[in-house]
C-alpha positions as CSV (number, residue, x, y, z in Angstrom):
1,M,-24.5,-25.5,96.5
2,T,-23.1,-29.0,96.5
3,K,-20.8,-29.6,93.5
4,N,-22.2,-32.2,91.2
5,I,-19.3,-34.7,90.9
6,S,-19.6,-37.3,88.1
7,R,-17.0,-40.0,87.2
8,S,-15.4,-40.1,83.8
9,R,-15.7,-43.4,81.7
10,A,-12.1,-44.1,82.5
11,Q,-12.7,-43.9,86.3
12,E,-15.8,-46.1,85.9
13,S,-13.8,-48.6,83.9
14,S,-11.0,-48.6,86.5
15,A,-13.5,-49.2,89.2
16,A,-15.2,-51.9,87.4
17,I,-11.9,-53.7,86.9
18,E,-11.0,-53.5,90.5
19,K,-14.5,-54.7,91.3
20,M,-14.1,-57.8,89.0
21,Y,-10.6,-58.5,90.6
22,I,-12.0,-58.4,94.1
23,T,-15.2,-60.3,93.3
24,M,-13.3,-63.1,91.5
25,R,-10.9,-63.5,94.5
26,H,-13.9,-63.6,96.9
27,L,-15.8,-66.2,94.7
28,F,-12.6,-68.4,94.7
29,N,-12.3,-68.2,98.6
30,R,-16.0,-69.1,98.8
31,G,-15.4,-72.2,96.5
32,F,-18.4,-72.0,94.2
33,Y,-20.8,-69.6,92.5
34,K,-23.7,-69.5,90.1
35,P,-22.7,-67.1,87.3
36,M,-26.3,-66.1,86.3
37,G,-27.5,-66.2,89.8
38,I,-27.1,-63.6,92.7
39,S,-23.6,-64.6,93.4
40,G,-22.5,-63.8,89.8
41,E,-24.4,-60.6,89.6
42,T,-21.5,-58.3,90.6
43,L,-19.2,-59.9,88.0
44,R,-21.9,-59.5,85.2
45,E,-22.6,-55.9,86.1
46,A,-19.0,-55.0,86.3
47,L,-18.3,-56.5,82.8
48,L,-21.3,-54.8,81.3
49,S,-20.2,-51.5,82.9
50,L,-16.7,-52.0,81.6
51,R,-17.7,-53.1,78.1
52,P,-14.2,-54.3,77.0
53,E,-13.2,-53.6,73.3
54,I,-12.6,-57.4,72.8
55,Y,-16.2,-58.2,73.7
56,G,-17.6,-55.7,71.2
57,N,-21.5,-55.5,71.5
58,I,-21.6,-57.2,75.0
59,A,-24.0,-54.3,76.2
60,E,-26.3,-54.4,73.1
61,E,-29.2,-56.8,72.4
62,K,-27.6,-58.5,69.4
63,V,-25.1,-61.3,70.1
64,E,-21.4,-60.5,69.7
65,L,-19.8,-62.9,67.2
66,N,-16.1,-61.8,67.0
67,G,-15.8,-61.9,70.9
68,L,-17.7,-65.2,71.1
69,L,-15.1,-66.7,68.7
70,Y,-12.2,-65.3,70.6
71,V,-13.5,-66.8,73.8
72,I,-14.5,-70.1,72.2
73,E,-10.9,-70.6,71.0
74,R,-9.6,-70.2,74.5
75,L,-12.0,-72.6,76.1
76,P,-12.2,-76.4,75.8
77,T,-14.5,-77.9,73.0
78,G,-17.7,-78.9,74.6
79,I,-17.8,-76.4,77.5
80,E,-21.0,-74.8,76.1
81,E,-22.8,-78.0,76.8
82,C,-21.8,-78.2,80.5
83,R,-23.7,-77.0,83.3
84,F,-21.0,-77.7,85.9
85,I,-17.5,-76.2,85.5
86,N,-15.0,-77.4,88.0
87,L,-11.7,-75.4,88.2
88,T,-9.0,-77.9,89.6
89,S,-5.3,-78.0,90.4
90,D,-3.3,-80.8,88.7
91,E,-5.0,-83.6,90.5
92,G,-3.9,-86.7,88.4
93,Y,-6.6,-86.7,85.7
94,S,-3.8,-87.3,83.2
95,K,-3.4,-90.8,84.5
96,S,-7.2,-91.6,84.0
97,H,-9.2,-92.7,81.0
98,F,-10.3,-89.1,80.6
99,K,-8.8,-87.6,77.4
100,A,-7.2,-84.2,77.7
101,I,-9.0,-81.4,75.7
102,V,-6.7,-78.6,75.0
103,P,-8.2,-75.2,73.7
104,P,-6.7,-74.2,70.3
105,K,-5.4,-70.7,71.7
106,R,-4.7,-71.5,75.4
107,R,-2.5,-74.2,76.7
108,R,-4.6,-75.7,79.5
109,N,-5.7,-79.4,80.1
110,C,-9.4,-79.9,80.4
111,Y,-11.3,-83.1,81.0
112,R,-14.9,-83.8,80.1
113,I,-16.0,-85.9,83.2
114,D,-19.6,-86.6,82.1
115,E,-22.3,-84.9,80.0
116,E,-22.8,-82.2,82.3
117,Q,-19.3,-81.5,83.8
118,M,-16.0,-80.0,82.5
119,N,-13.0,-79.9,84.7
120,V,-10.4,-77.3,83.7
121,E,-6.9,-77.6,85.3
122,I,-5.4,-74.4,86.6
123,T,-1.6,-74.6,86.8
124,R,-0.5,-71.2,85.6
125,G,-1.7,-69.1,88.6
126,R,-4.4,-66.5,89.4
127,S,-4.3,-64.9,86.0
128,D,-5.5,-68.2,84.5
129,I,-8.6,-68.0,86.8
130,Y,-9.3,-64.4,86.0
131,D,-9.1,-65.2,82.2
132,I,-11.4,-68.2,82.4
133,L,-14.0,-66.4,84.7
134,T,-14.1,-63.3,82.5
135,H,-14.6,-65.5,79.3
136,L,-17.3,-67.6,81.1
137,T,-19.1,-64.5,82.3
138,F,-19.2,-63.2,78.8
139,I,-20.5,-66.3,77.1
140,F,-23.2,-66.8,79.9
141,I,-24.2,-63.1,79.2
142,E,-24.5,-63.9,75.5
143,S,-26.4,-67.1,76.1
144,H,-29.2,-65.1,78.0
145,K,-29.3,-62.7,74.9
146,I,-30.0,-65.8,72.8
147,K,-32.6,-66.9,75.3
148,N,-34.4,-63.6,75.3
149,R,-34.9,-63.9,71.5
150,I,-36.1,-67.3,71.4
151,L,-38.4,-67.7,74.5
152,L,-41.8,-66.3,73.7
153,D,-43.5,-66.7,77.0
154,D,-43.0,-67.9,80.6
155,A,-44.6,-71.2,79.8
156,G,-41.7,-72.2,77.6
157,E,-43.0,-71.6,74.0
158,V,-40.1,-71.1,71.6
159,S,-39.8,-69.4,68.3
160,R,-39.9,-71.1,64.9
161,D,-36.2,-70.1,64.3
162,W,-35.2,-71.9,67.5
163,Q,-37.1,-75.1,66.4
164,K,-35.5,-75.1,63.0
165,L,-32.1,-74.7,64.6
166,E,-32.8,-77.6,67.0
167,L,-33.6,-79.7,64.0
168,A,-30.4,-78.8,62.2
169,V,-28.3,-79.4,65.2
170,S,-29.9,-82.8,66.0
171,Q,-28.6,-84.2,62.5
172,K,-25.5,-86.3,62.9
173,K,-24.3,-86.1,59.4
174,K,-22.5,-83.0,58.0
175,L,-25.1,-80.5,56.7
176,S,-25.4,-79.9,52.9
177,Q,-24.9,-76.3,51.6
178,T,-28.7,-75.8,51.4
179,E,-29.3,-77.2,54.9
180,R,-26.5,-75.1,56.3
181,E,-27.6,-71.9,54.7
182,Q,-31.3,-72.5,56.0
183,A,-29.9,-73.0,59.5
184,V,-27.6,-69.9,59.2
185,S,-30.7,-68.0,58.3
186,H,-32.6,-69.0,61.4
187,A,-29.5,-68.6,63.5
188,A,-29.0,-65.0,62.2
189,N,-32.6,-64.1,63.4
190,I,-31.9,-65.6,66.8
191,L,-28.6,-63.6,67.1
192,G,-30.0,-60.3,65.7
193,R,-27.3,-60.5,63.0
194,T,-27.5,-60.4,59.2
195,F,-27.2,-63.6,57.2
196,I,-23.8,-62.5,55.8
197,E,-22.3,-61.7,59.1
198,V,-23.2,-65.2,60.4
199,L,-21.9,-66.7,57.2
200,D,-18.5,-64.9,57.2
201,I,-17.7,-66.2,60.7
202,Y,-19.2,-69.7,60.5
203,D,-16.3,-71.5,59.3
204,A,-13.9,-70.0,61.8
205,F,-15.9,-71.9,64.6
206,G,-15.7,-75.2,62.7
207,S,-13.0,-77.9,62.5
208,E,-12.5,-81.0,60.4
209,L,-14.4,-83.1,63.0
210,S,-17.1,-80.6,63.4
211,P,-17.6,-78.2,60.5
212,D,-21.0,-77.0,61.8
213,R,-19.8,-76.2,65.4
214,F,-21.1,-72.6,65.2
215,L,-24.7,-73.8,65.2
216,H,-23.9,-76.3,68.0
217,V,-22.3,-73.6,70.2
218,I,-25.3,-71.2,69.7
219,Y,-27.8,-74.1,70.3
220,W,-26.3,-75.2,73.6
221,L,-25.8,-71.7,74.9
222,G,-29.4,-70.9,74.2
223,K,-30.7,-74.4,75.6
224,L,-28.9,-74.0,79.1
225,A,-30.1,-70.5,79.3
226,I,-33.8,-71.5,78.7
227,E,-33.4,-74.3,81.4
228,E,-31.9,-71.9,83.9
229,V,-35.1,-69.8,83.5
230,L,-37.8,-72.4,83.2
231,D,-36.4,-75.1,85.5
232,D,-34.2,-73.0,87.7
233,N,-31.3,-75.3,86.7
234,K,-28.4,-72.8,87.1
235,R,-25.0,-73.4,85.8
236,T,-22.4,-73.6,88.5
237,I,-18.7,-72.9,88.8
238,T,-16.7,-74.6,91.5
239,F,-13.1,-74.4,92.6
240,S,-11.7,-77.7,93.9
241,P,-10.5,-77.8,97.6
242,I,-7.0,-78.8,96.3
243,L,-6.7,-75.8,94.0
244,R,-7.8,-73.4,96.8
245,E,-5.1,-75.0,99.0
246,R,-2.3,-74.9,96.5
247,L,-2.8,-71.6,94.6
248,G,-0.2,-68.9,95.5
249,H,2.4,-71.4,96.8
250,H,4.6,-71.5,93.7
251,L,4.1,-75.3,93.6
252,H,4.3,-75.7,89.9
253,G,7.0,-73.0,89.5
254,E,9.2,-74.7,92.0
255,I,9.1,-78.1,90.2
256,W,9.6,-76.4,86.9
257,A,12.7,-74.3,88.2
258,T,14.3,-77.3,90.1
259,N,14.1,-79.4,86.9
260,I,16.1,-76.8,85.0
261,K,18.8,-76.5,87.7
262,E,19.0,-80.3,87.9
263,V,19.8,-80.4,84.1
264,L,22.3,-77.4,84.4
265,K,24.1,-79.5,87.1
266,A,24.1,-82.7,85.3
267,N,25.8,-80.9,82.2
268,N,28.2,-78.9,84.5
269,L,26.7,-75.6,83.7
270,L,25.7,-74.2,87.0
271,D,28.8,-72.3,87.6
272,R,28.8,-70.6,84.2
273,P,27.5,-67.1,83.4
274,I,23.7,-67.4,82.7
275,H,21.4,-65.4,80.5
276,V,17.7,-65.9,80.9
277,I,15.5,-65.1,77.8
278,S,11.6,-65.3,78.0
279,A,10.7,-65.6,74.3
280,N,9.0,-68.5,72.1
281,M,10.6,-71.8,71.3
282,H,11.9,-71.0,67.9
283,S,13.2,-67.4,67.5
284,V,16.5,-67.8,69.5
285,M,17.3,-71.3,68.0
286,N,16.5,-70.0,64.5
287,S,18.4,-66.8,64.9
288,I,21.6,-68.7,65.7
289,F,21.4,-71.7,63.4
290,A,18.7,-71.5,60.7
291,T,20.5,-69.6,58.0
292,T,23.4,-71.9,58.3
293,V,21.2,-75.0,58.0
294,L,18.9,-73.8,55.2
295,K,21.2,-71.6,53.1
296,T,21.5,-74.1,50.3
297,K,17.8,-74.7,50.2
298,F,16.9,-70.9,50.3
299,K,19.8,-69.7,48.0
300,D,20.1,-65.8,47.7
301,K,17.2,-65.5,50.1
302,S,17.4,-63.0,53.1
303,D,17.5,-64.2,56.7
304,F,14.0,-62.7,57.3
305,F,12.6,-64.7,54.3
306,I,13.9,-67.9,55.8
307,Y,12.4,-67.0,59.2
308,E,9.0,-66.5,57.4
309,E,9.3,-69.9,55.8
310,L,10.1,-71.5,59.2
311,S,6.9,-69.7,60.7
312,K,4.5,-71.2,58.2
313,S,2.1,-73.8,59.5
314,G,3.3,-76.7,57.3
315,A,7.1,-76.1,57.8
316,N,7.7,-79.1,60.1
317,E,10.2,-80.6,58.0
318,V,12.6,-77.6,57.8
319,R,11.9,-76.7,61.6
320,N,13.0,-80.2,62.5
321,K,16.2,-80.0,60.4
322,V,17.2,-76.7,62.4
323,E,16.2,-78.3,65.7
324,E,18.3,-81.4,65.0
325,F,21.3,-79.2,64.1
326,A,20.9,-77.1,67.2
327,K,20.9,-80.3,69.4
328,Q,24.3,-81.2,67.9
329,Y,25.7,-77.8,68.8
330,G,24.8,-77.4,72.4
331,M,21.0,-77.0,72.6
332,I,19.2,-79.1,75.2
333,S,15.5,-79.2,74.9
334,L,13.3,-79.5,78.0
335,P,9.5,-79.8,77.0
336,D,7.4,-79.3,80.2
337,A,6.0,-82.7,81.0
338,A,5.8,-82.8,84.8
339,S,5.5,-79.3,86.3
340,G,2.1,-78.2,84.9
341,T,3.4,-74.6,84.1
342,N,3.1,-75.4,80.3
343,I,6.4,-73.6,80.0
344,D,8.9,-75.5,77.7
345,V,12.6,-74.5,78.0
346,Q,15.8,-74.7,75.8
347,I,19.2,-74.5,77.3
348,F,22.1,-73.4,75.0
349,D,25.7,-74.2,75.9
350,T,27.6,-71.7,73.9
351,A,30.8,-73.6,74.4
352,K,29.6,-76.2,72.1
353,I,28.4,-73.8,69.3
354,D,30.6,-73.6,66.3
355,W,30.3,-70.0,65.6
356,E,31.6,-70.3,62.1
357,K,28.4,-72.3,61.5
358,S,26.2,-69.8,63.0
359,S,24.7,-66.4,62.3
360,F,27.0,-64.7,64.8
361,P,30.7,-65.6,63.5
362,K,32.0,-62.6,65.4
363,A,30.6,-63.7,68.8
364,K,33.0,-63.0,71.8
365,T,32.0,-65.1,74.7
366,G,35.2,-64.9,76.8
367,D,36.7,-67.7,78.8
368,K,33.7,-68.6,80.8
369,K,31.2,-69.5,77.9
370,P,27.8,-68.3,78.8
371,V,24.6,-70.6,79.0
372,L,21.4,-69.4,77.6
373,I,18.1,-70.4,79.3
374,V,15.2,-69.7,76.9
375,M,11.8,-70.1,78.5
376,D,8.5,-70.0,76.6
377,Y,6.0,-67.2,77.5
378,A,4.5,-67.2,81.0
379,F,0.8,-66.2,81.6
380,G,0.2,-63.1,83.7
381,E,1.0,-63.5,87.5
382,Q,2.7,-66.9,86.5
383,A,5.8,-64.7,85.4
384,Y,6.5,-63.8,89.0
385,E,6.2,-67.5,90.2
386,T,8.6,-69.0,87.5
387,I,11.2,-66.2,87.5
388,D,11.0,-65.9,91.4
389,E,11.8,-69.7,91.6
390,L,14.3,-69.8,88.8
391,L,16.5,-67.1,90.4
392,K,16.6,-68.8,93.8
393,P,19.8,-70.7,94.7
394,Y,20.0,-74.4,93.7
395,K,19.6,-76.5,96.9
396,K,19.9,-73.2,99.1
397,D,23.6,-72.8,98.7
398,T,24.5,-72.9,94.9
399,F,23.9,-69.2,93.7
400,L,23.3,-68.7,90.0
401,N,25.5,-66.3,88.1
402,V,22.7,-64.6,86.2
403,E,24.2,-61.9,84.1
404,S,21.0,-60.8,82.3
405,L,17.2,-61.4,81.9
406,S,15.7,-60.6,78.4
407,I,11.9,-60.5,78.0
408,M,10.4,-60.5,74.6
409,G,6.6,-60.7,74.1
410,K,3.5,-59.7,72.3
411,A,1.7,-56.7,73.5
412,G,-1.2,-54.2,72.7
413,I,0.0,-51.0,71.3
414,L,-1.8,-47.5,71.9
415,E,-0.1,-45.7,69.2
416,G,0.9,-47.3,66.0
417,G,-0.3,-50.8,64.6
418,K,0.2,-54.5,64.3
419,G,4.0,-55.5,64.0
420,D,5.4,-52.3,65.5
421,I,8.0,-52.5,68.3
422,M,7.7,-51.2,71.9
423,I,10.7,-50.6,74.2
424,P,9.4,-50.1,77.8
425,S,11.1,-47.8,80.3
426,A,8.9,-48.9,83.2
427,H,6.0,-51.2,84.1
428,I,2.9,-49.9,85.8
429,N,0.4,-52.2,87.4
430,E,-3.1,-51.6,86.4
431,G,-5.5,-51.1,89.4
432,T,-2.8,-50.6,91.9
433,A,-0.5,-48.2,90.0
434,D,2.5,-50.2,91.6
435,N,5.2,-49.1,89.2
436,Y,8.7,-50.7,88.4
437,F,11.3,-48.4,86.8
438,F,14.4,-50.0,85.4
439,H,17.2,-49.3,83.0
440,N,16.6,-51.2,79.8
441,E,19.6,-52.3,77.9
442,L,17.5,-52.1,74.6
443,S,16.5,-48.7,73.4
444,A,14.5,-47.4,70.4
445,K,17.6,-46.1,68.8
446,M,18.9,-49.6,68.2
447,F,15.9,-50.3,65.9
448,E,16.0,-47.0,64.0
449,N,17.0,-48.2,60.5
450,D,15.1,-51.5,60.4
451,G,12.0,-50.3,58.6
452,I,9.7,-50.9,61.6
453,P,8.2,-48.0,63.8
454,V,9.5,-48.1,67.3
455,Y,7.9,-46.5,70.5
456,E,9.7,-46.0,73.9
457,G,7.9,-45.2,77.2
458,P,6.1,-46.8,80.1
459,M,3.9,-49.9,79.7
460,V,1.0,-50.9,81.7
461,T,0.7,-54.6,83.0
462,V,-3.1,-55.4,82.9
463,L,-5.1,-58.0,84.9
464,G,-6.3,-59.4,81.5
465,T,-6.3,-58.5,77.8
466,S,-10.0,-59.0,77.7
467,L,-10.7,-56.5,80.4
468,Q,-9.6,-53.3,78.5
469,N,-11.8,-50.5,77.0
470,K,-10.9,-47.5,75.0
471,D,-11.7,-45.1,77.7
472,L,-9.3,-46.6,80.2
473,L,-6.5,-47.1,77.6
474,K,-7.0,-43.4,76.4
475,F,-6.4,-42.3,79.9
476,F,-3.3,-44.2,80.3
477,H,-2.0,-43.1,76.9
478,E,-3.0,-39.4,77.0
479,S,-2.4,-38.6,80.7
480,T,1.1,-38.0,82.1
481,W,1.5,-41.7,82.6
482,G,2.3,-41.7,78.8
483,V,1.7,-45.3,78.4
484,I,2.8,-46.8,74.9
485,G,1.3,-50.3,75.3
486,L,-0.4,-53.0,77.4
487,E,0.7,-56.6,78.3
488,M,0.2,-59.0,81.1
489,E,3.5,-60.1,82.5
490,G,6.1,-57.3,82.7
491,S,5.6,-56.0,86.2
492,Y,5.6,-59.5,87.5
493,Y,8.9,-60.3,85.8
494,Q,10.4,-57.1,87.2
495,K,9.1,-57.7,90.7
496,A,10.8,-61.0,90.8
497,I,14.0,-59.7,89.4
498,Q,14.2,-56.8,91.8
499,S,13.7,-58.9,94.7
500,A,16.2,-61.5,93.8
501,S,18.9,-58.9,92.9
502,K,18.2,-56.0,95.4
503,I,16.7,-57.8,98.5
504,R,17.4,-61.5,98.5
505,K,20.8,-61.1,96.9
506,S,20.5,-64.5,95.1
507,I,21.6,-63.0,91.8
508,P,24.2,-60.2,91.0
509,L,23.0,-56.6,91.9
510,D,24.1,-55.3,88.5
511,V,22.0,-58.0,86.5
512,K,21.0,-56.4,83.1
513,V,17.5,-56.3,82.0
514,R,16.0,-56.1,78.5
515,Y,12.4,-55.7,77.6
516,A,10.9,-55.5,74.2
517,Y,7.5,-56.2,72.8
518,Y,6.0,-56.4,69.3
519,A,2.4,-55.3,68.8
520,S,-0.3,-58.0,68.3
521,D,-3.2,-55.5,68.3
522,N,-4.2,-51.9,68.8
523,P,-7.2,-51.9,71.1
524,L,-7.9,-48.3,70.4
525,E,-8.5,-48.9,66.8
526,T,-11.9,-50.4,65.9
527,G,-11.3,-53.7,64.1
528,S,-7.8,-54.0,65.4
529,T,-8.3,-55.7,68.7
530,L,-7.2,-59.3,69.5
531,A,-10.6,-60.5,68.4
532,S,-9.8,-59.3,64.9
533,G,-7.4,-62.3,64.3
534,G,-3.7,-63.2,64.6
535,L,-0.6,-61.5,63.2
536,G,0.1,-64.0,60.5
537,T,3.6,-63.3,59.0
538,T,3.5,-59.6,60.1
539,G,4.9,-60.7,63.6
540,V,7.9,-62.6,62.1
541,K,10.1,-59.6,61.4
542,P,9.7,-57.9,64.7
543,T,10.1,-61.1,66.6
544,Y,13.3,-61.9,65.1
545,L,14.6,-58.4,65.1
546,I,14.3,-58.1,68.8
547,T,15.8,-61.7,69.3
548,I,18.8,-60.7,67.2
549,K,19.3,-57.5,69.1
550,I,19.3,-59.3,72.4
551,L,21.7,-62.0,71.2
552,E,24.0,-59.4,69.8
553,Q,24.4,-57.8,73.3
554,I,24.8,-61.2,74.9
555,F,27.5,-62.3,72.4
556,N,29.2,-58.9,72.4
557,V,28.9,-58.5,68.7
558,K,27.9,-54.9,68.7
């Protein structure tokens, strides 16, 4: 008797992710493909087999609304109207008359070339391509669901709901409440959703310039899907020859890292001890200076209250005040203008900090005052490119004295909830199971009495946050891997640090590493995935708590 061997959902999901990874690389090498044609079939099948949590009801007939919103916020406005999507390198479009379109939740420059074509600049490595292709595959699958509900026969007859939606979208003026609710009613029928479900998410799609964008997105997705079927007018994704030639050669990372070293040299900081911190562009600056600058404005308020005020959307005035003060006391700001990495940098010369006017009056920085290089978050594989280039010697012979690298970021948590803290002890690469074990200078014990749950253990570096499902994550969490969370950059950072310190010897062998993450979502909990919305002020306390623990170690306070 032959044993009947069946795969578990976790194994199927793992195979689907591997298939997507290989297929995307193959399509990139090929140069073009049609997502809803035969060439895109493998990607579609793998995504439907995987059924990631973030894409909710992707495998059902009804259209997935939260997933659609998540994706639309990460793609350029107007992409739903375009039949041709061209992924390019930085090829000079910024010097043309084309206006850059930057998606609200992803920093990438996109250019609408004409009515039918959108160019998307890829300057952040392969992870950017995986991210975009996954999102596009999702919205094209959804567009065909819309088409299935409006196309009544092969001759092209469409439903009354579609005709009414078309009428509403064709109006140039803002819809009245009555007109909008009528259109929502028709859209709900088309989407297989209730009226209230559509109404609840309607405004989240809109903007000041386009309050009725939700209807616009649904209409164009359906329209292009109908044309694909009736006129064989397939949507096409192409990869520019320059992008295919440049990708993987660290072109953008090298320009970015060289610029930082040039600034260090110009300010006589190259021979000083260096501490690299990957975080955001406000927590280090605010942790050092904000309380001093704003203590009169926020009398008798805690430091964390001040940080929350600084994090609010309309707080530009107080933020600028802190930034101006920081620049007077040793901060150099380097917004990324030329490299295309979209990673801004701040350099802090601690010799110029008046410690009595800071939050760390007991700082002990020794004779050789250290320099902090704070870099904004990298994206996936881009973390390897940027850190690998940064840790190389300046002009091949000036070695950097890098004493520590500290990585703080957002991650998904598998036990606990939004705002909790994770301290990794190792990074495991999803798909390959390459693993990177390290001694983390931060530990869960350091956060014990701060009122936030803390988890310690291995973390998995995933191909993309939008490719995870519960079965796969449960396997990582409940098996002997004992994974506590998932993120996108950890193993790439560690790979670059290990090669620089242990093989290439370009930084000291005993370089210290610190990793800590705060939870942006729990993909194992229904309604707590990234598609359920941002952290709001929940993320403020863990962000600053981690930053302060990192700075206390660098400044030898505790």
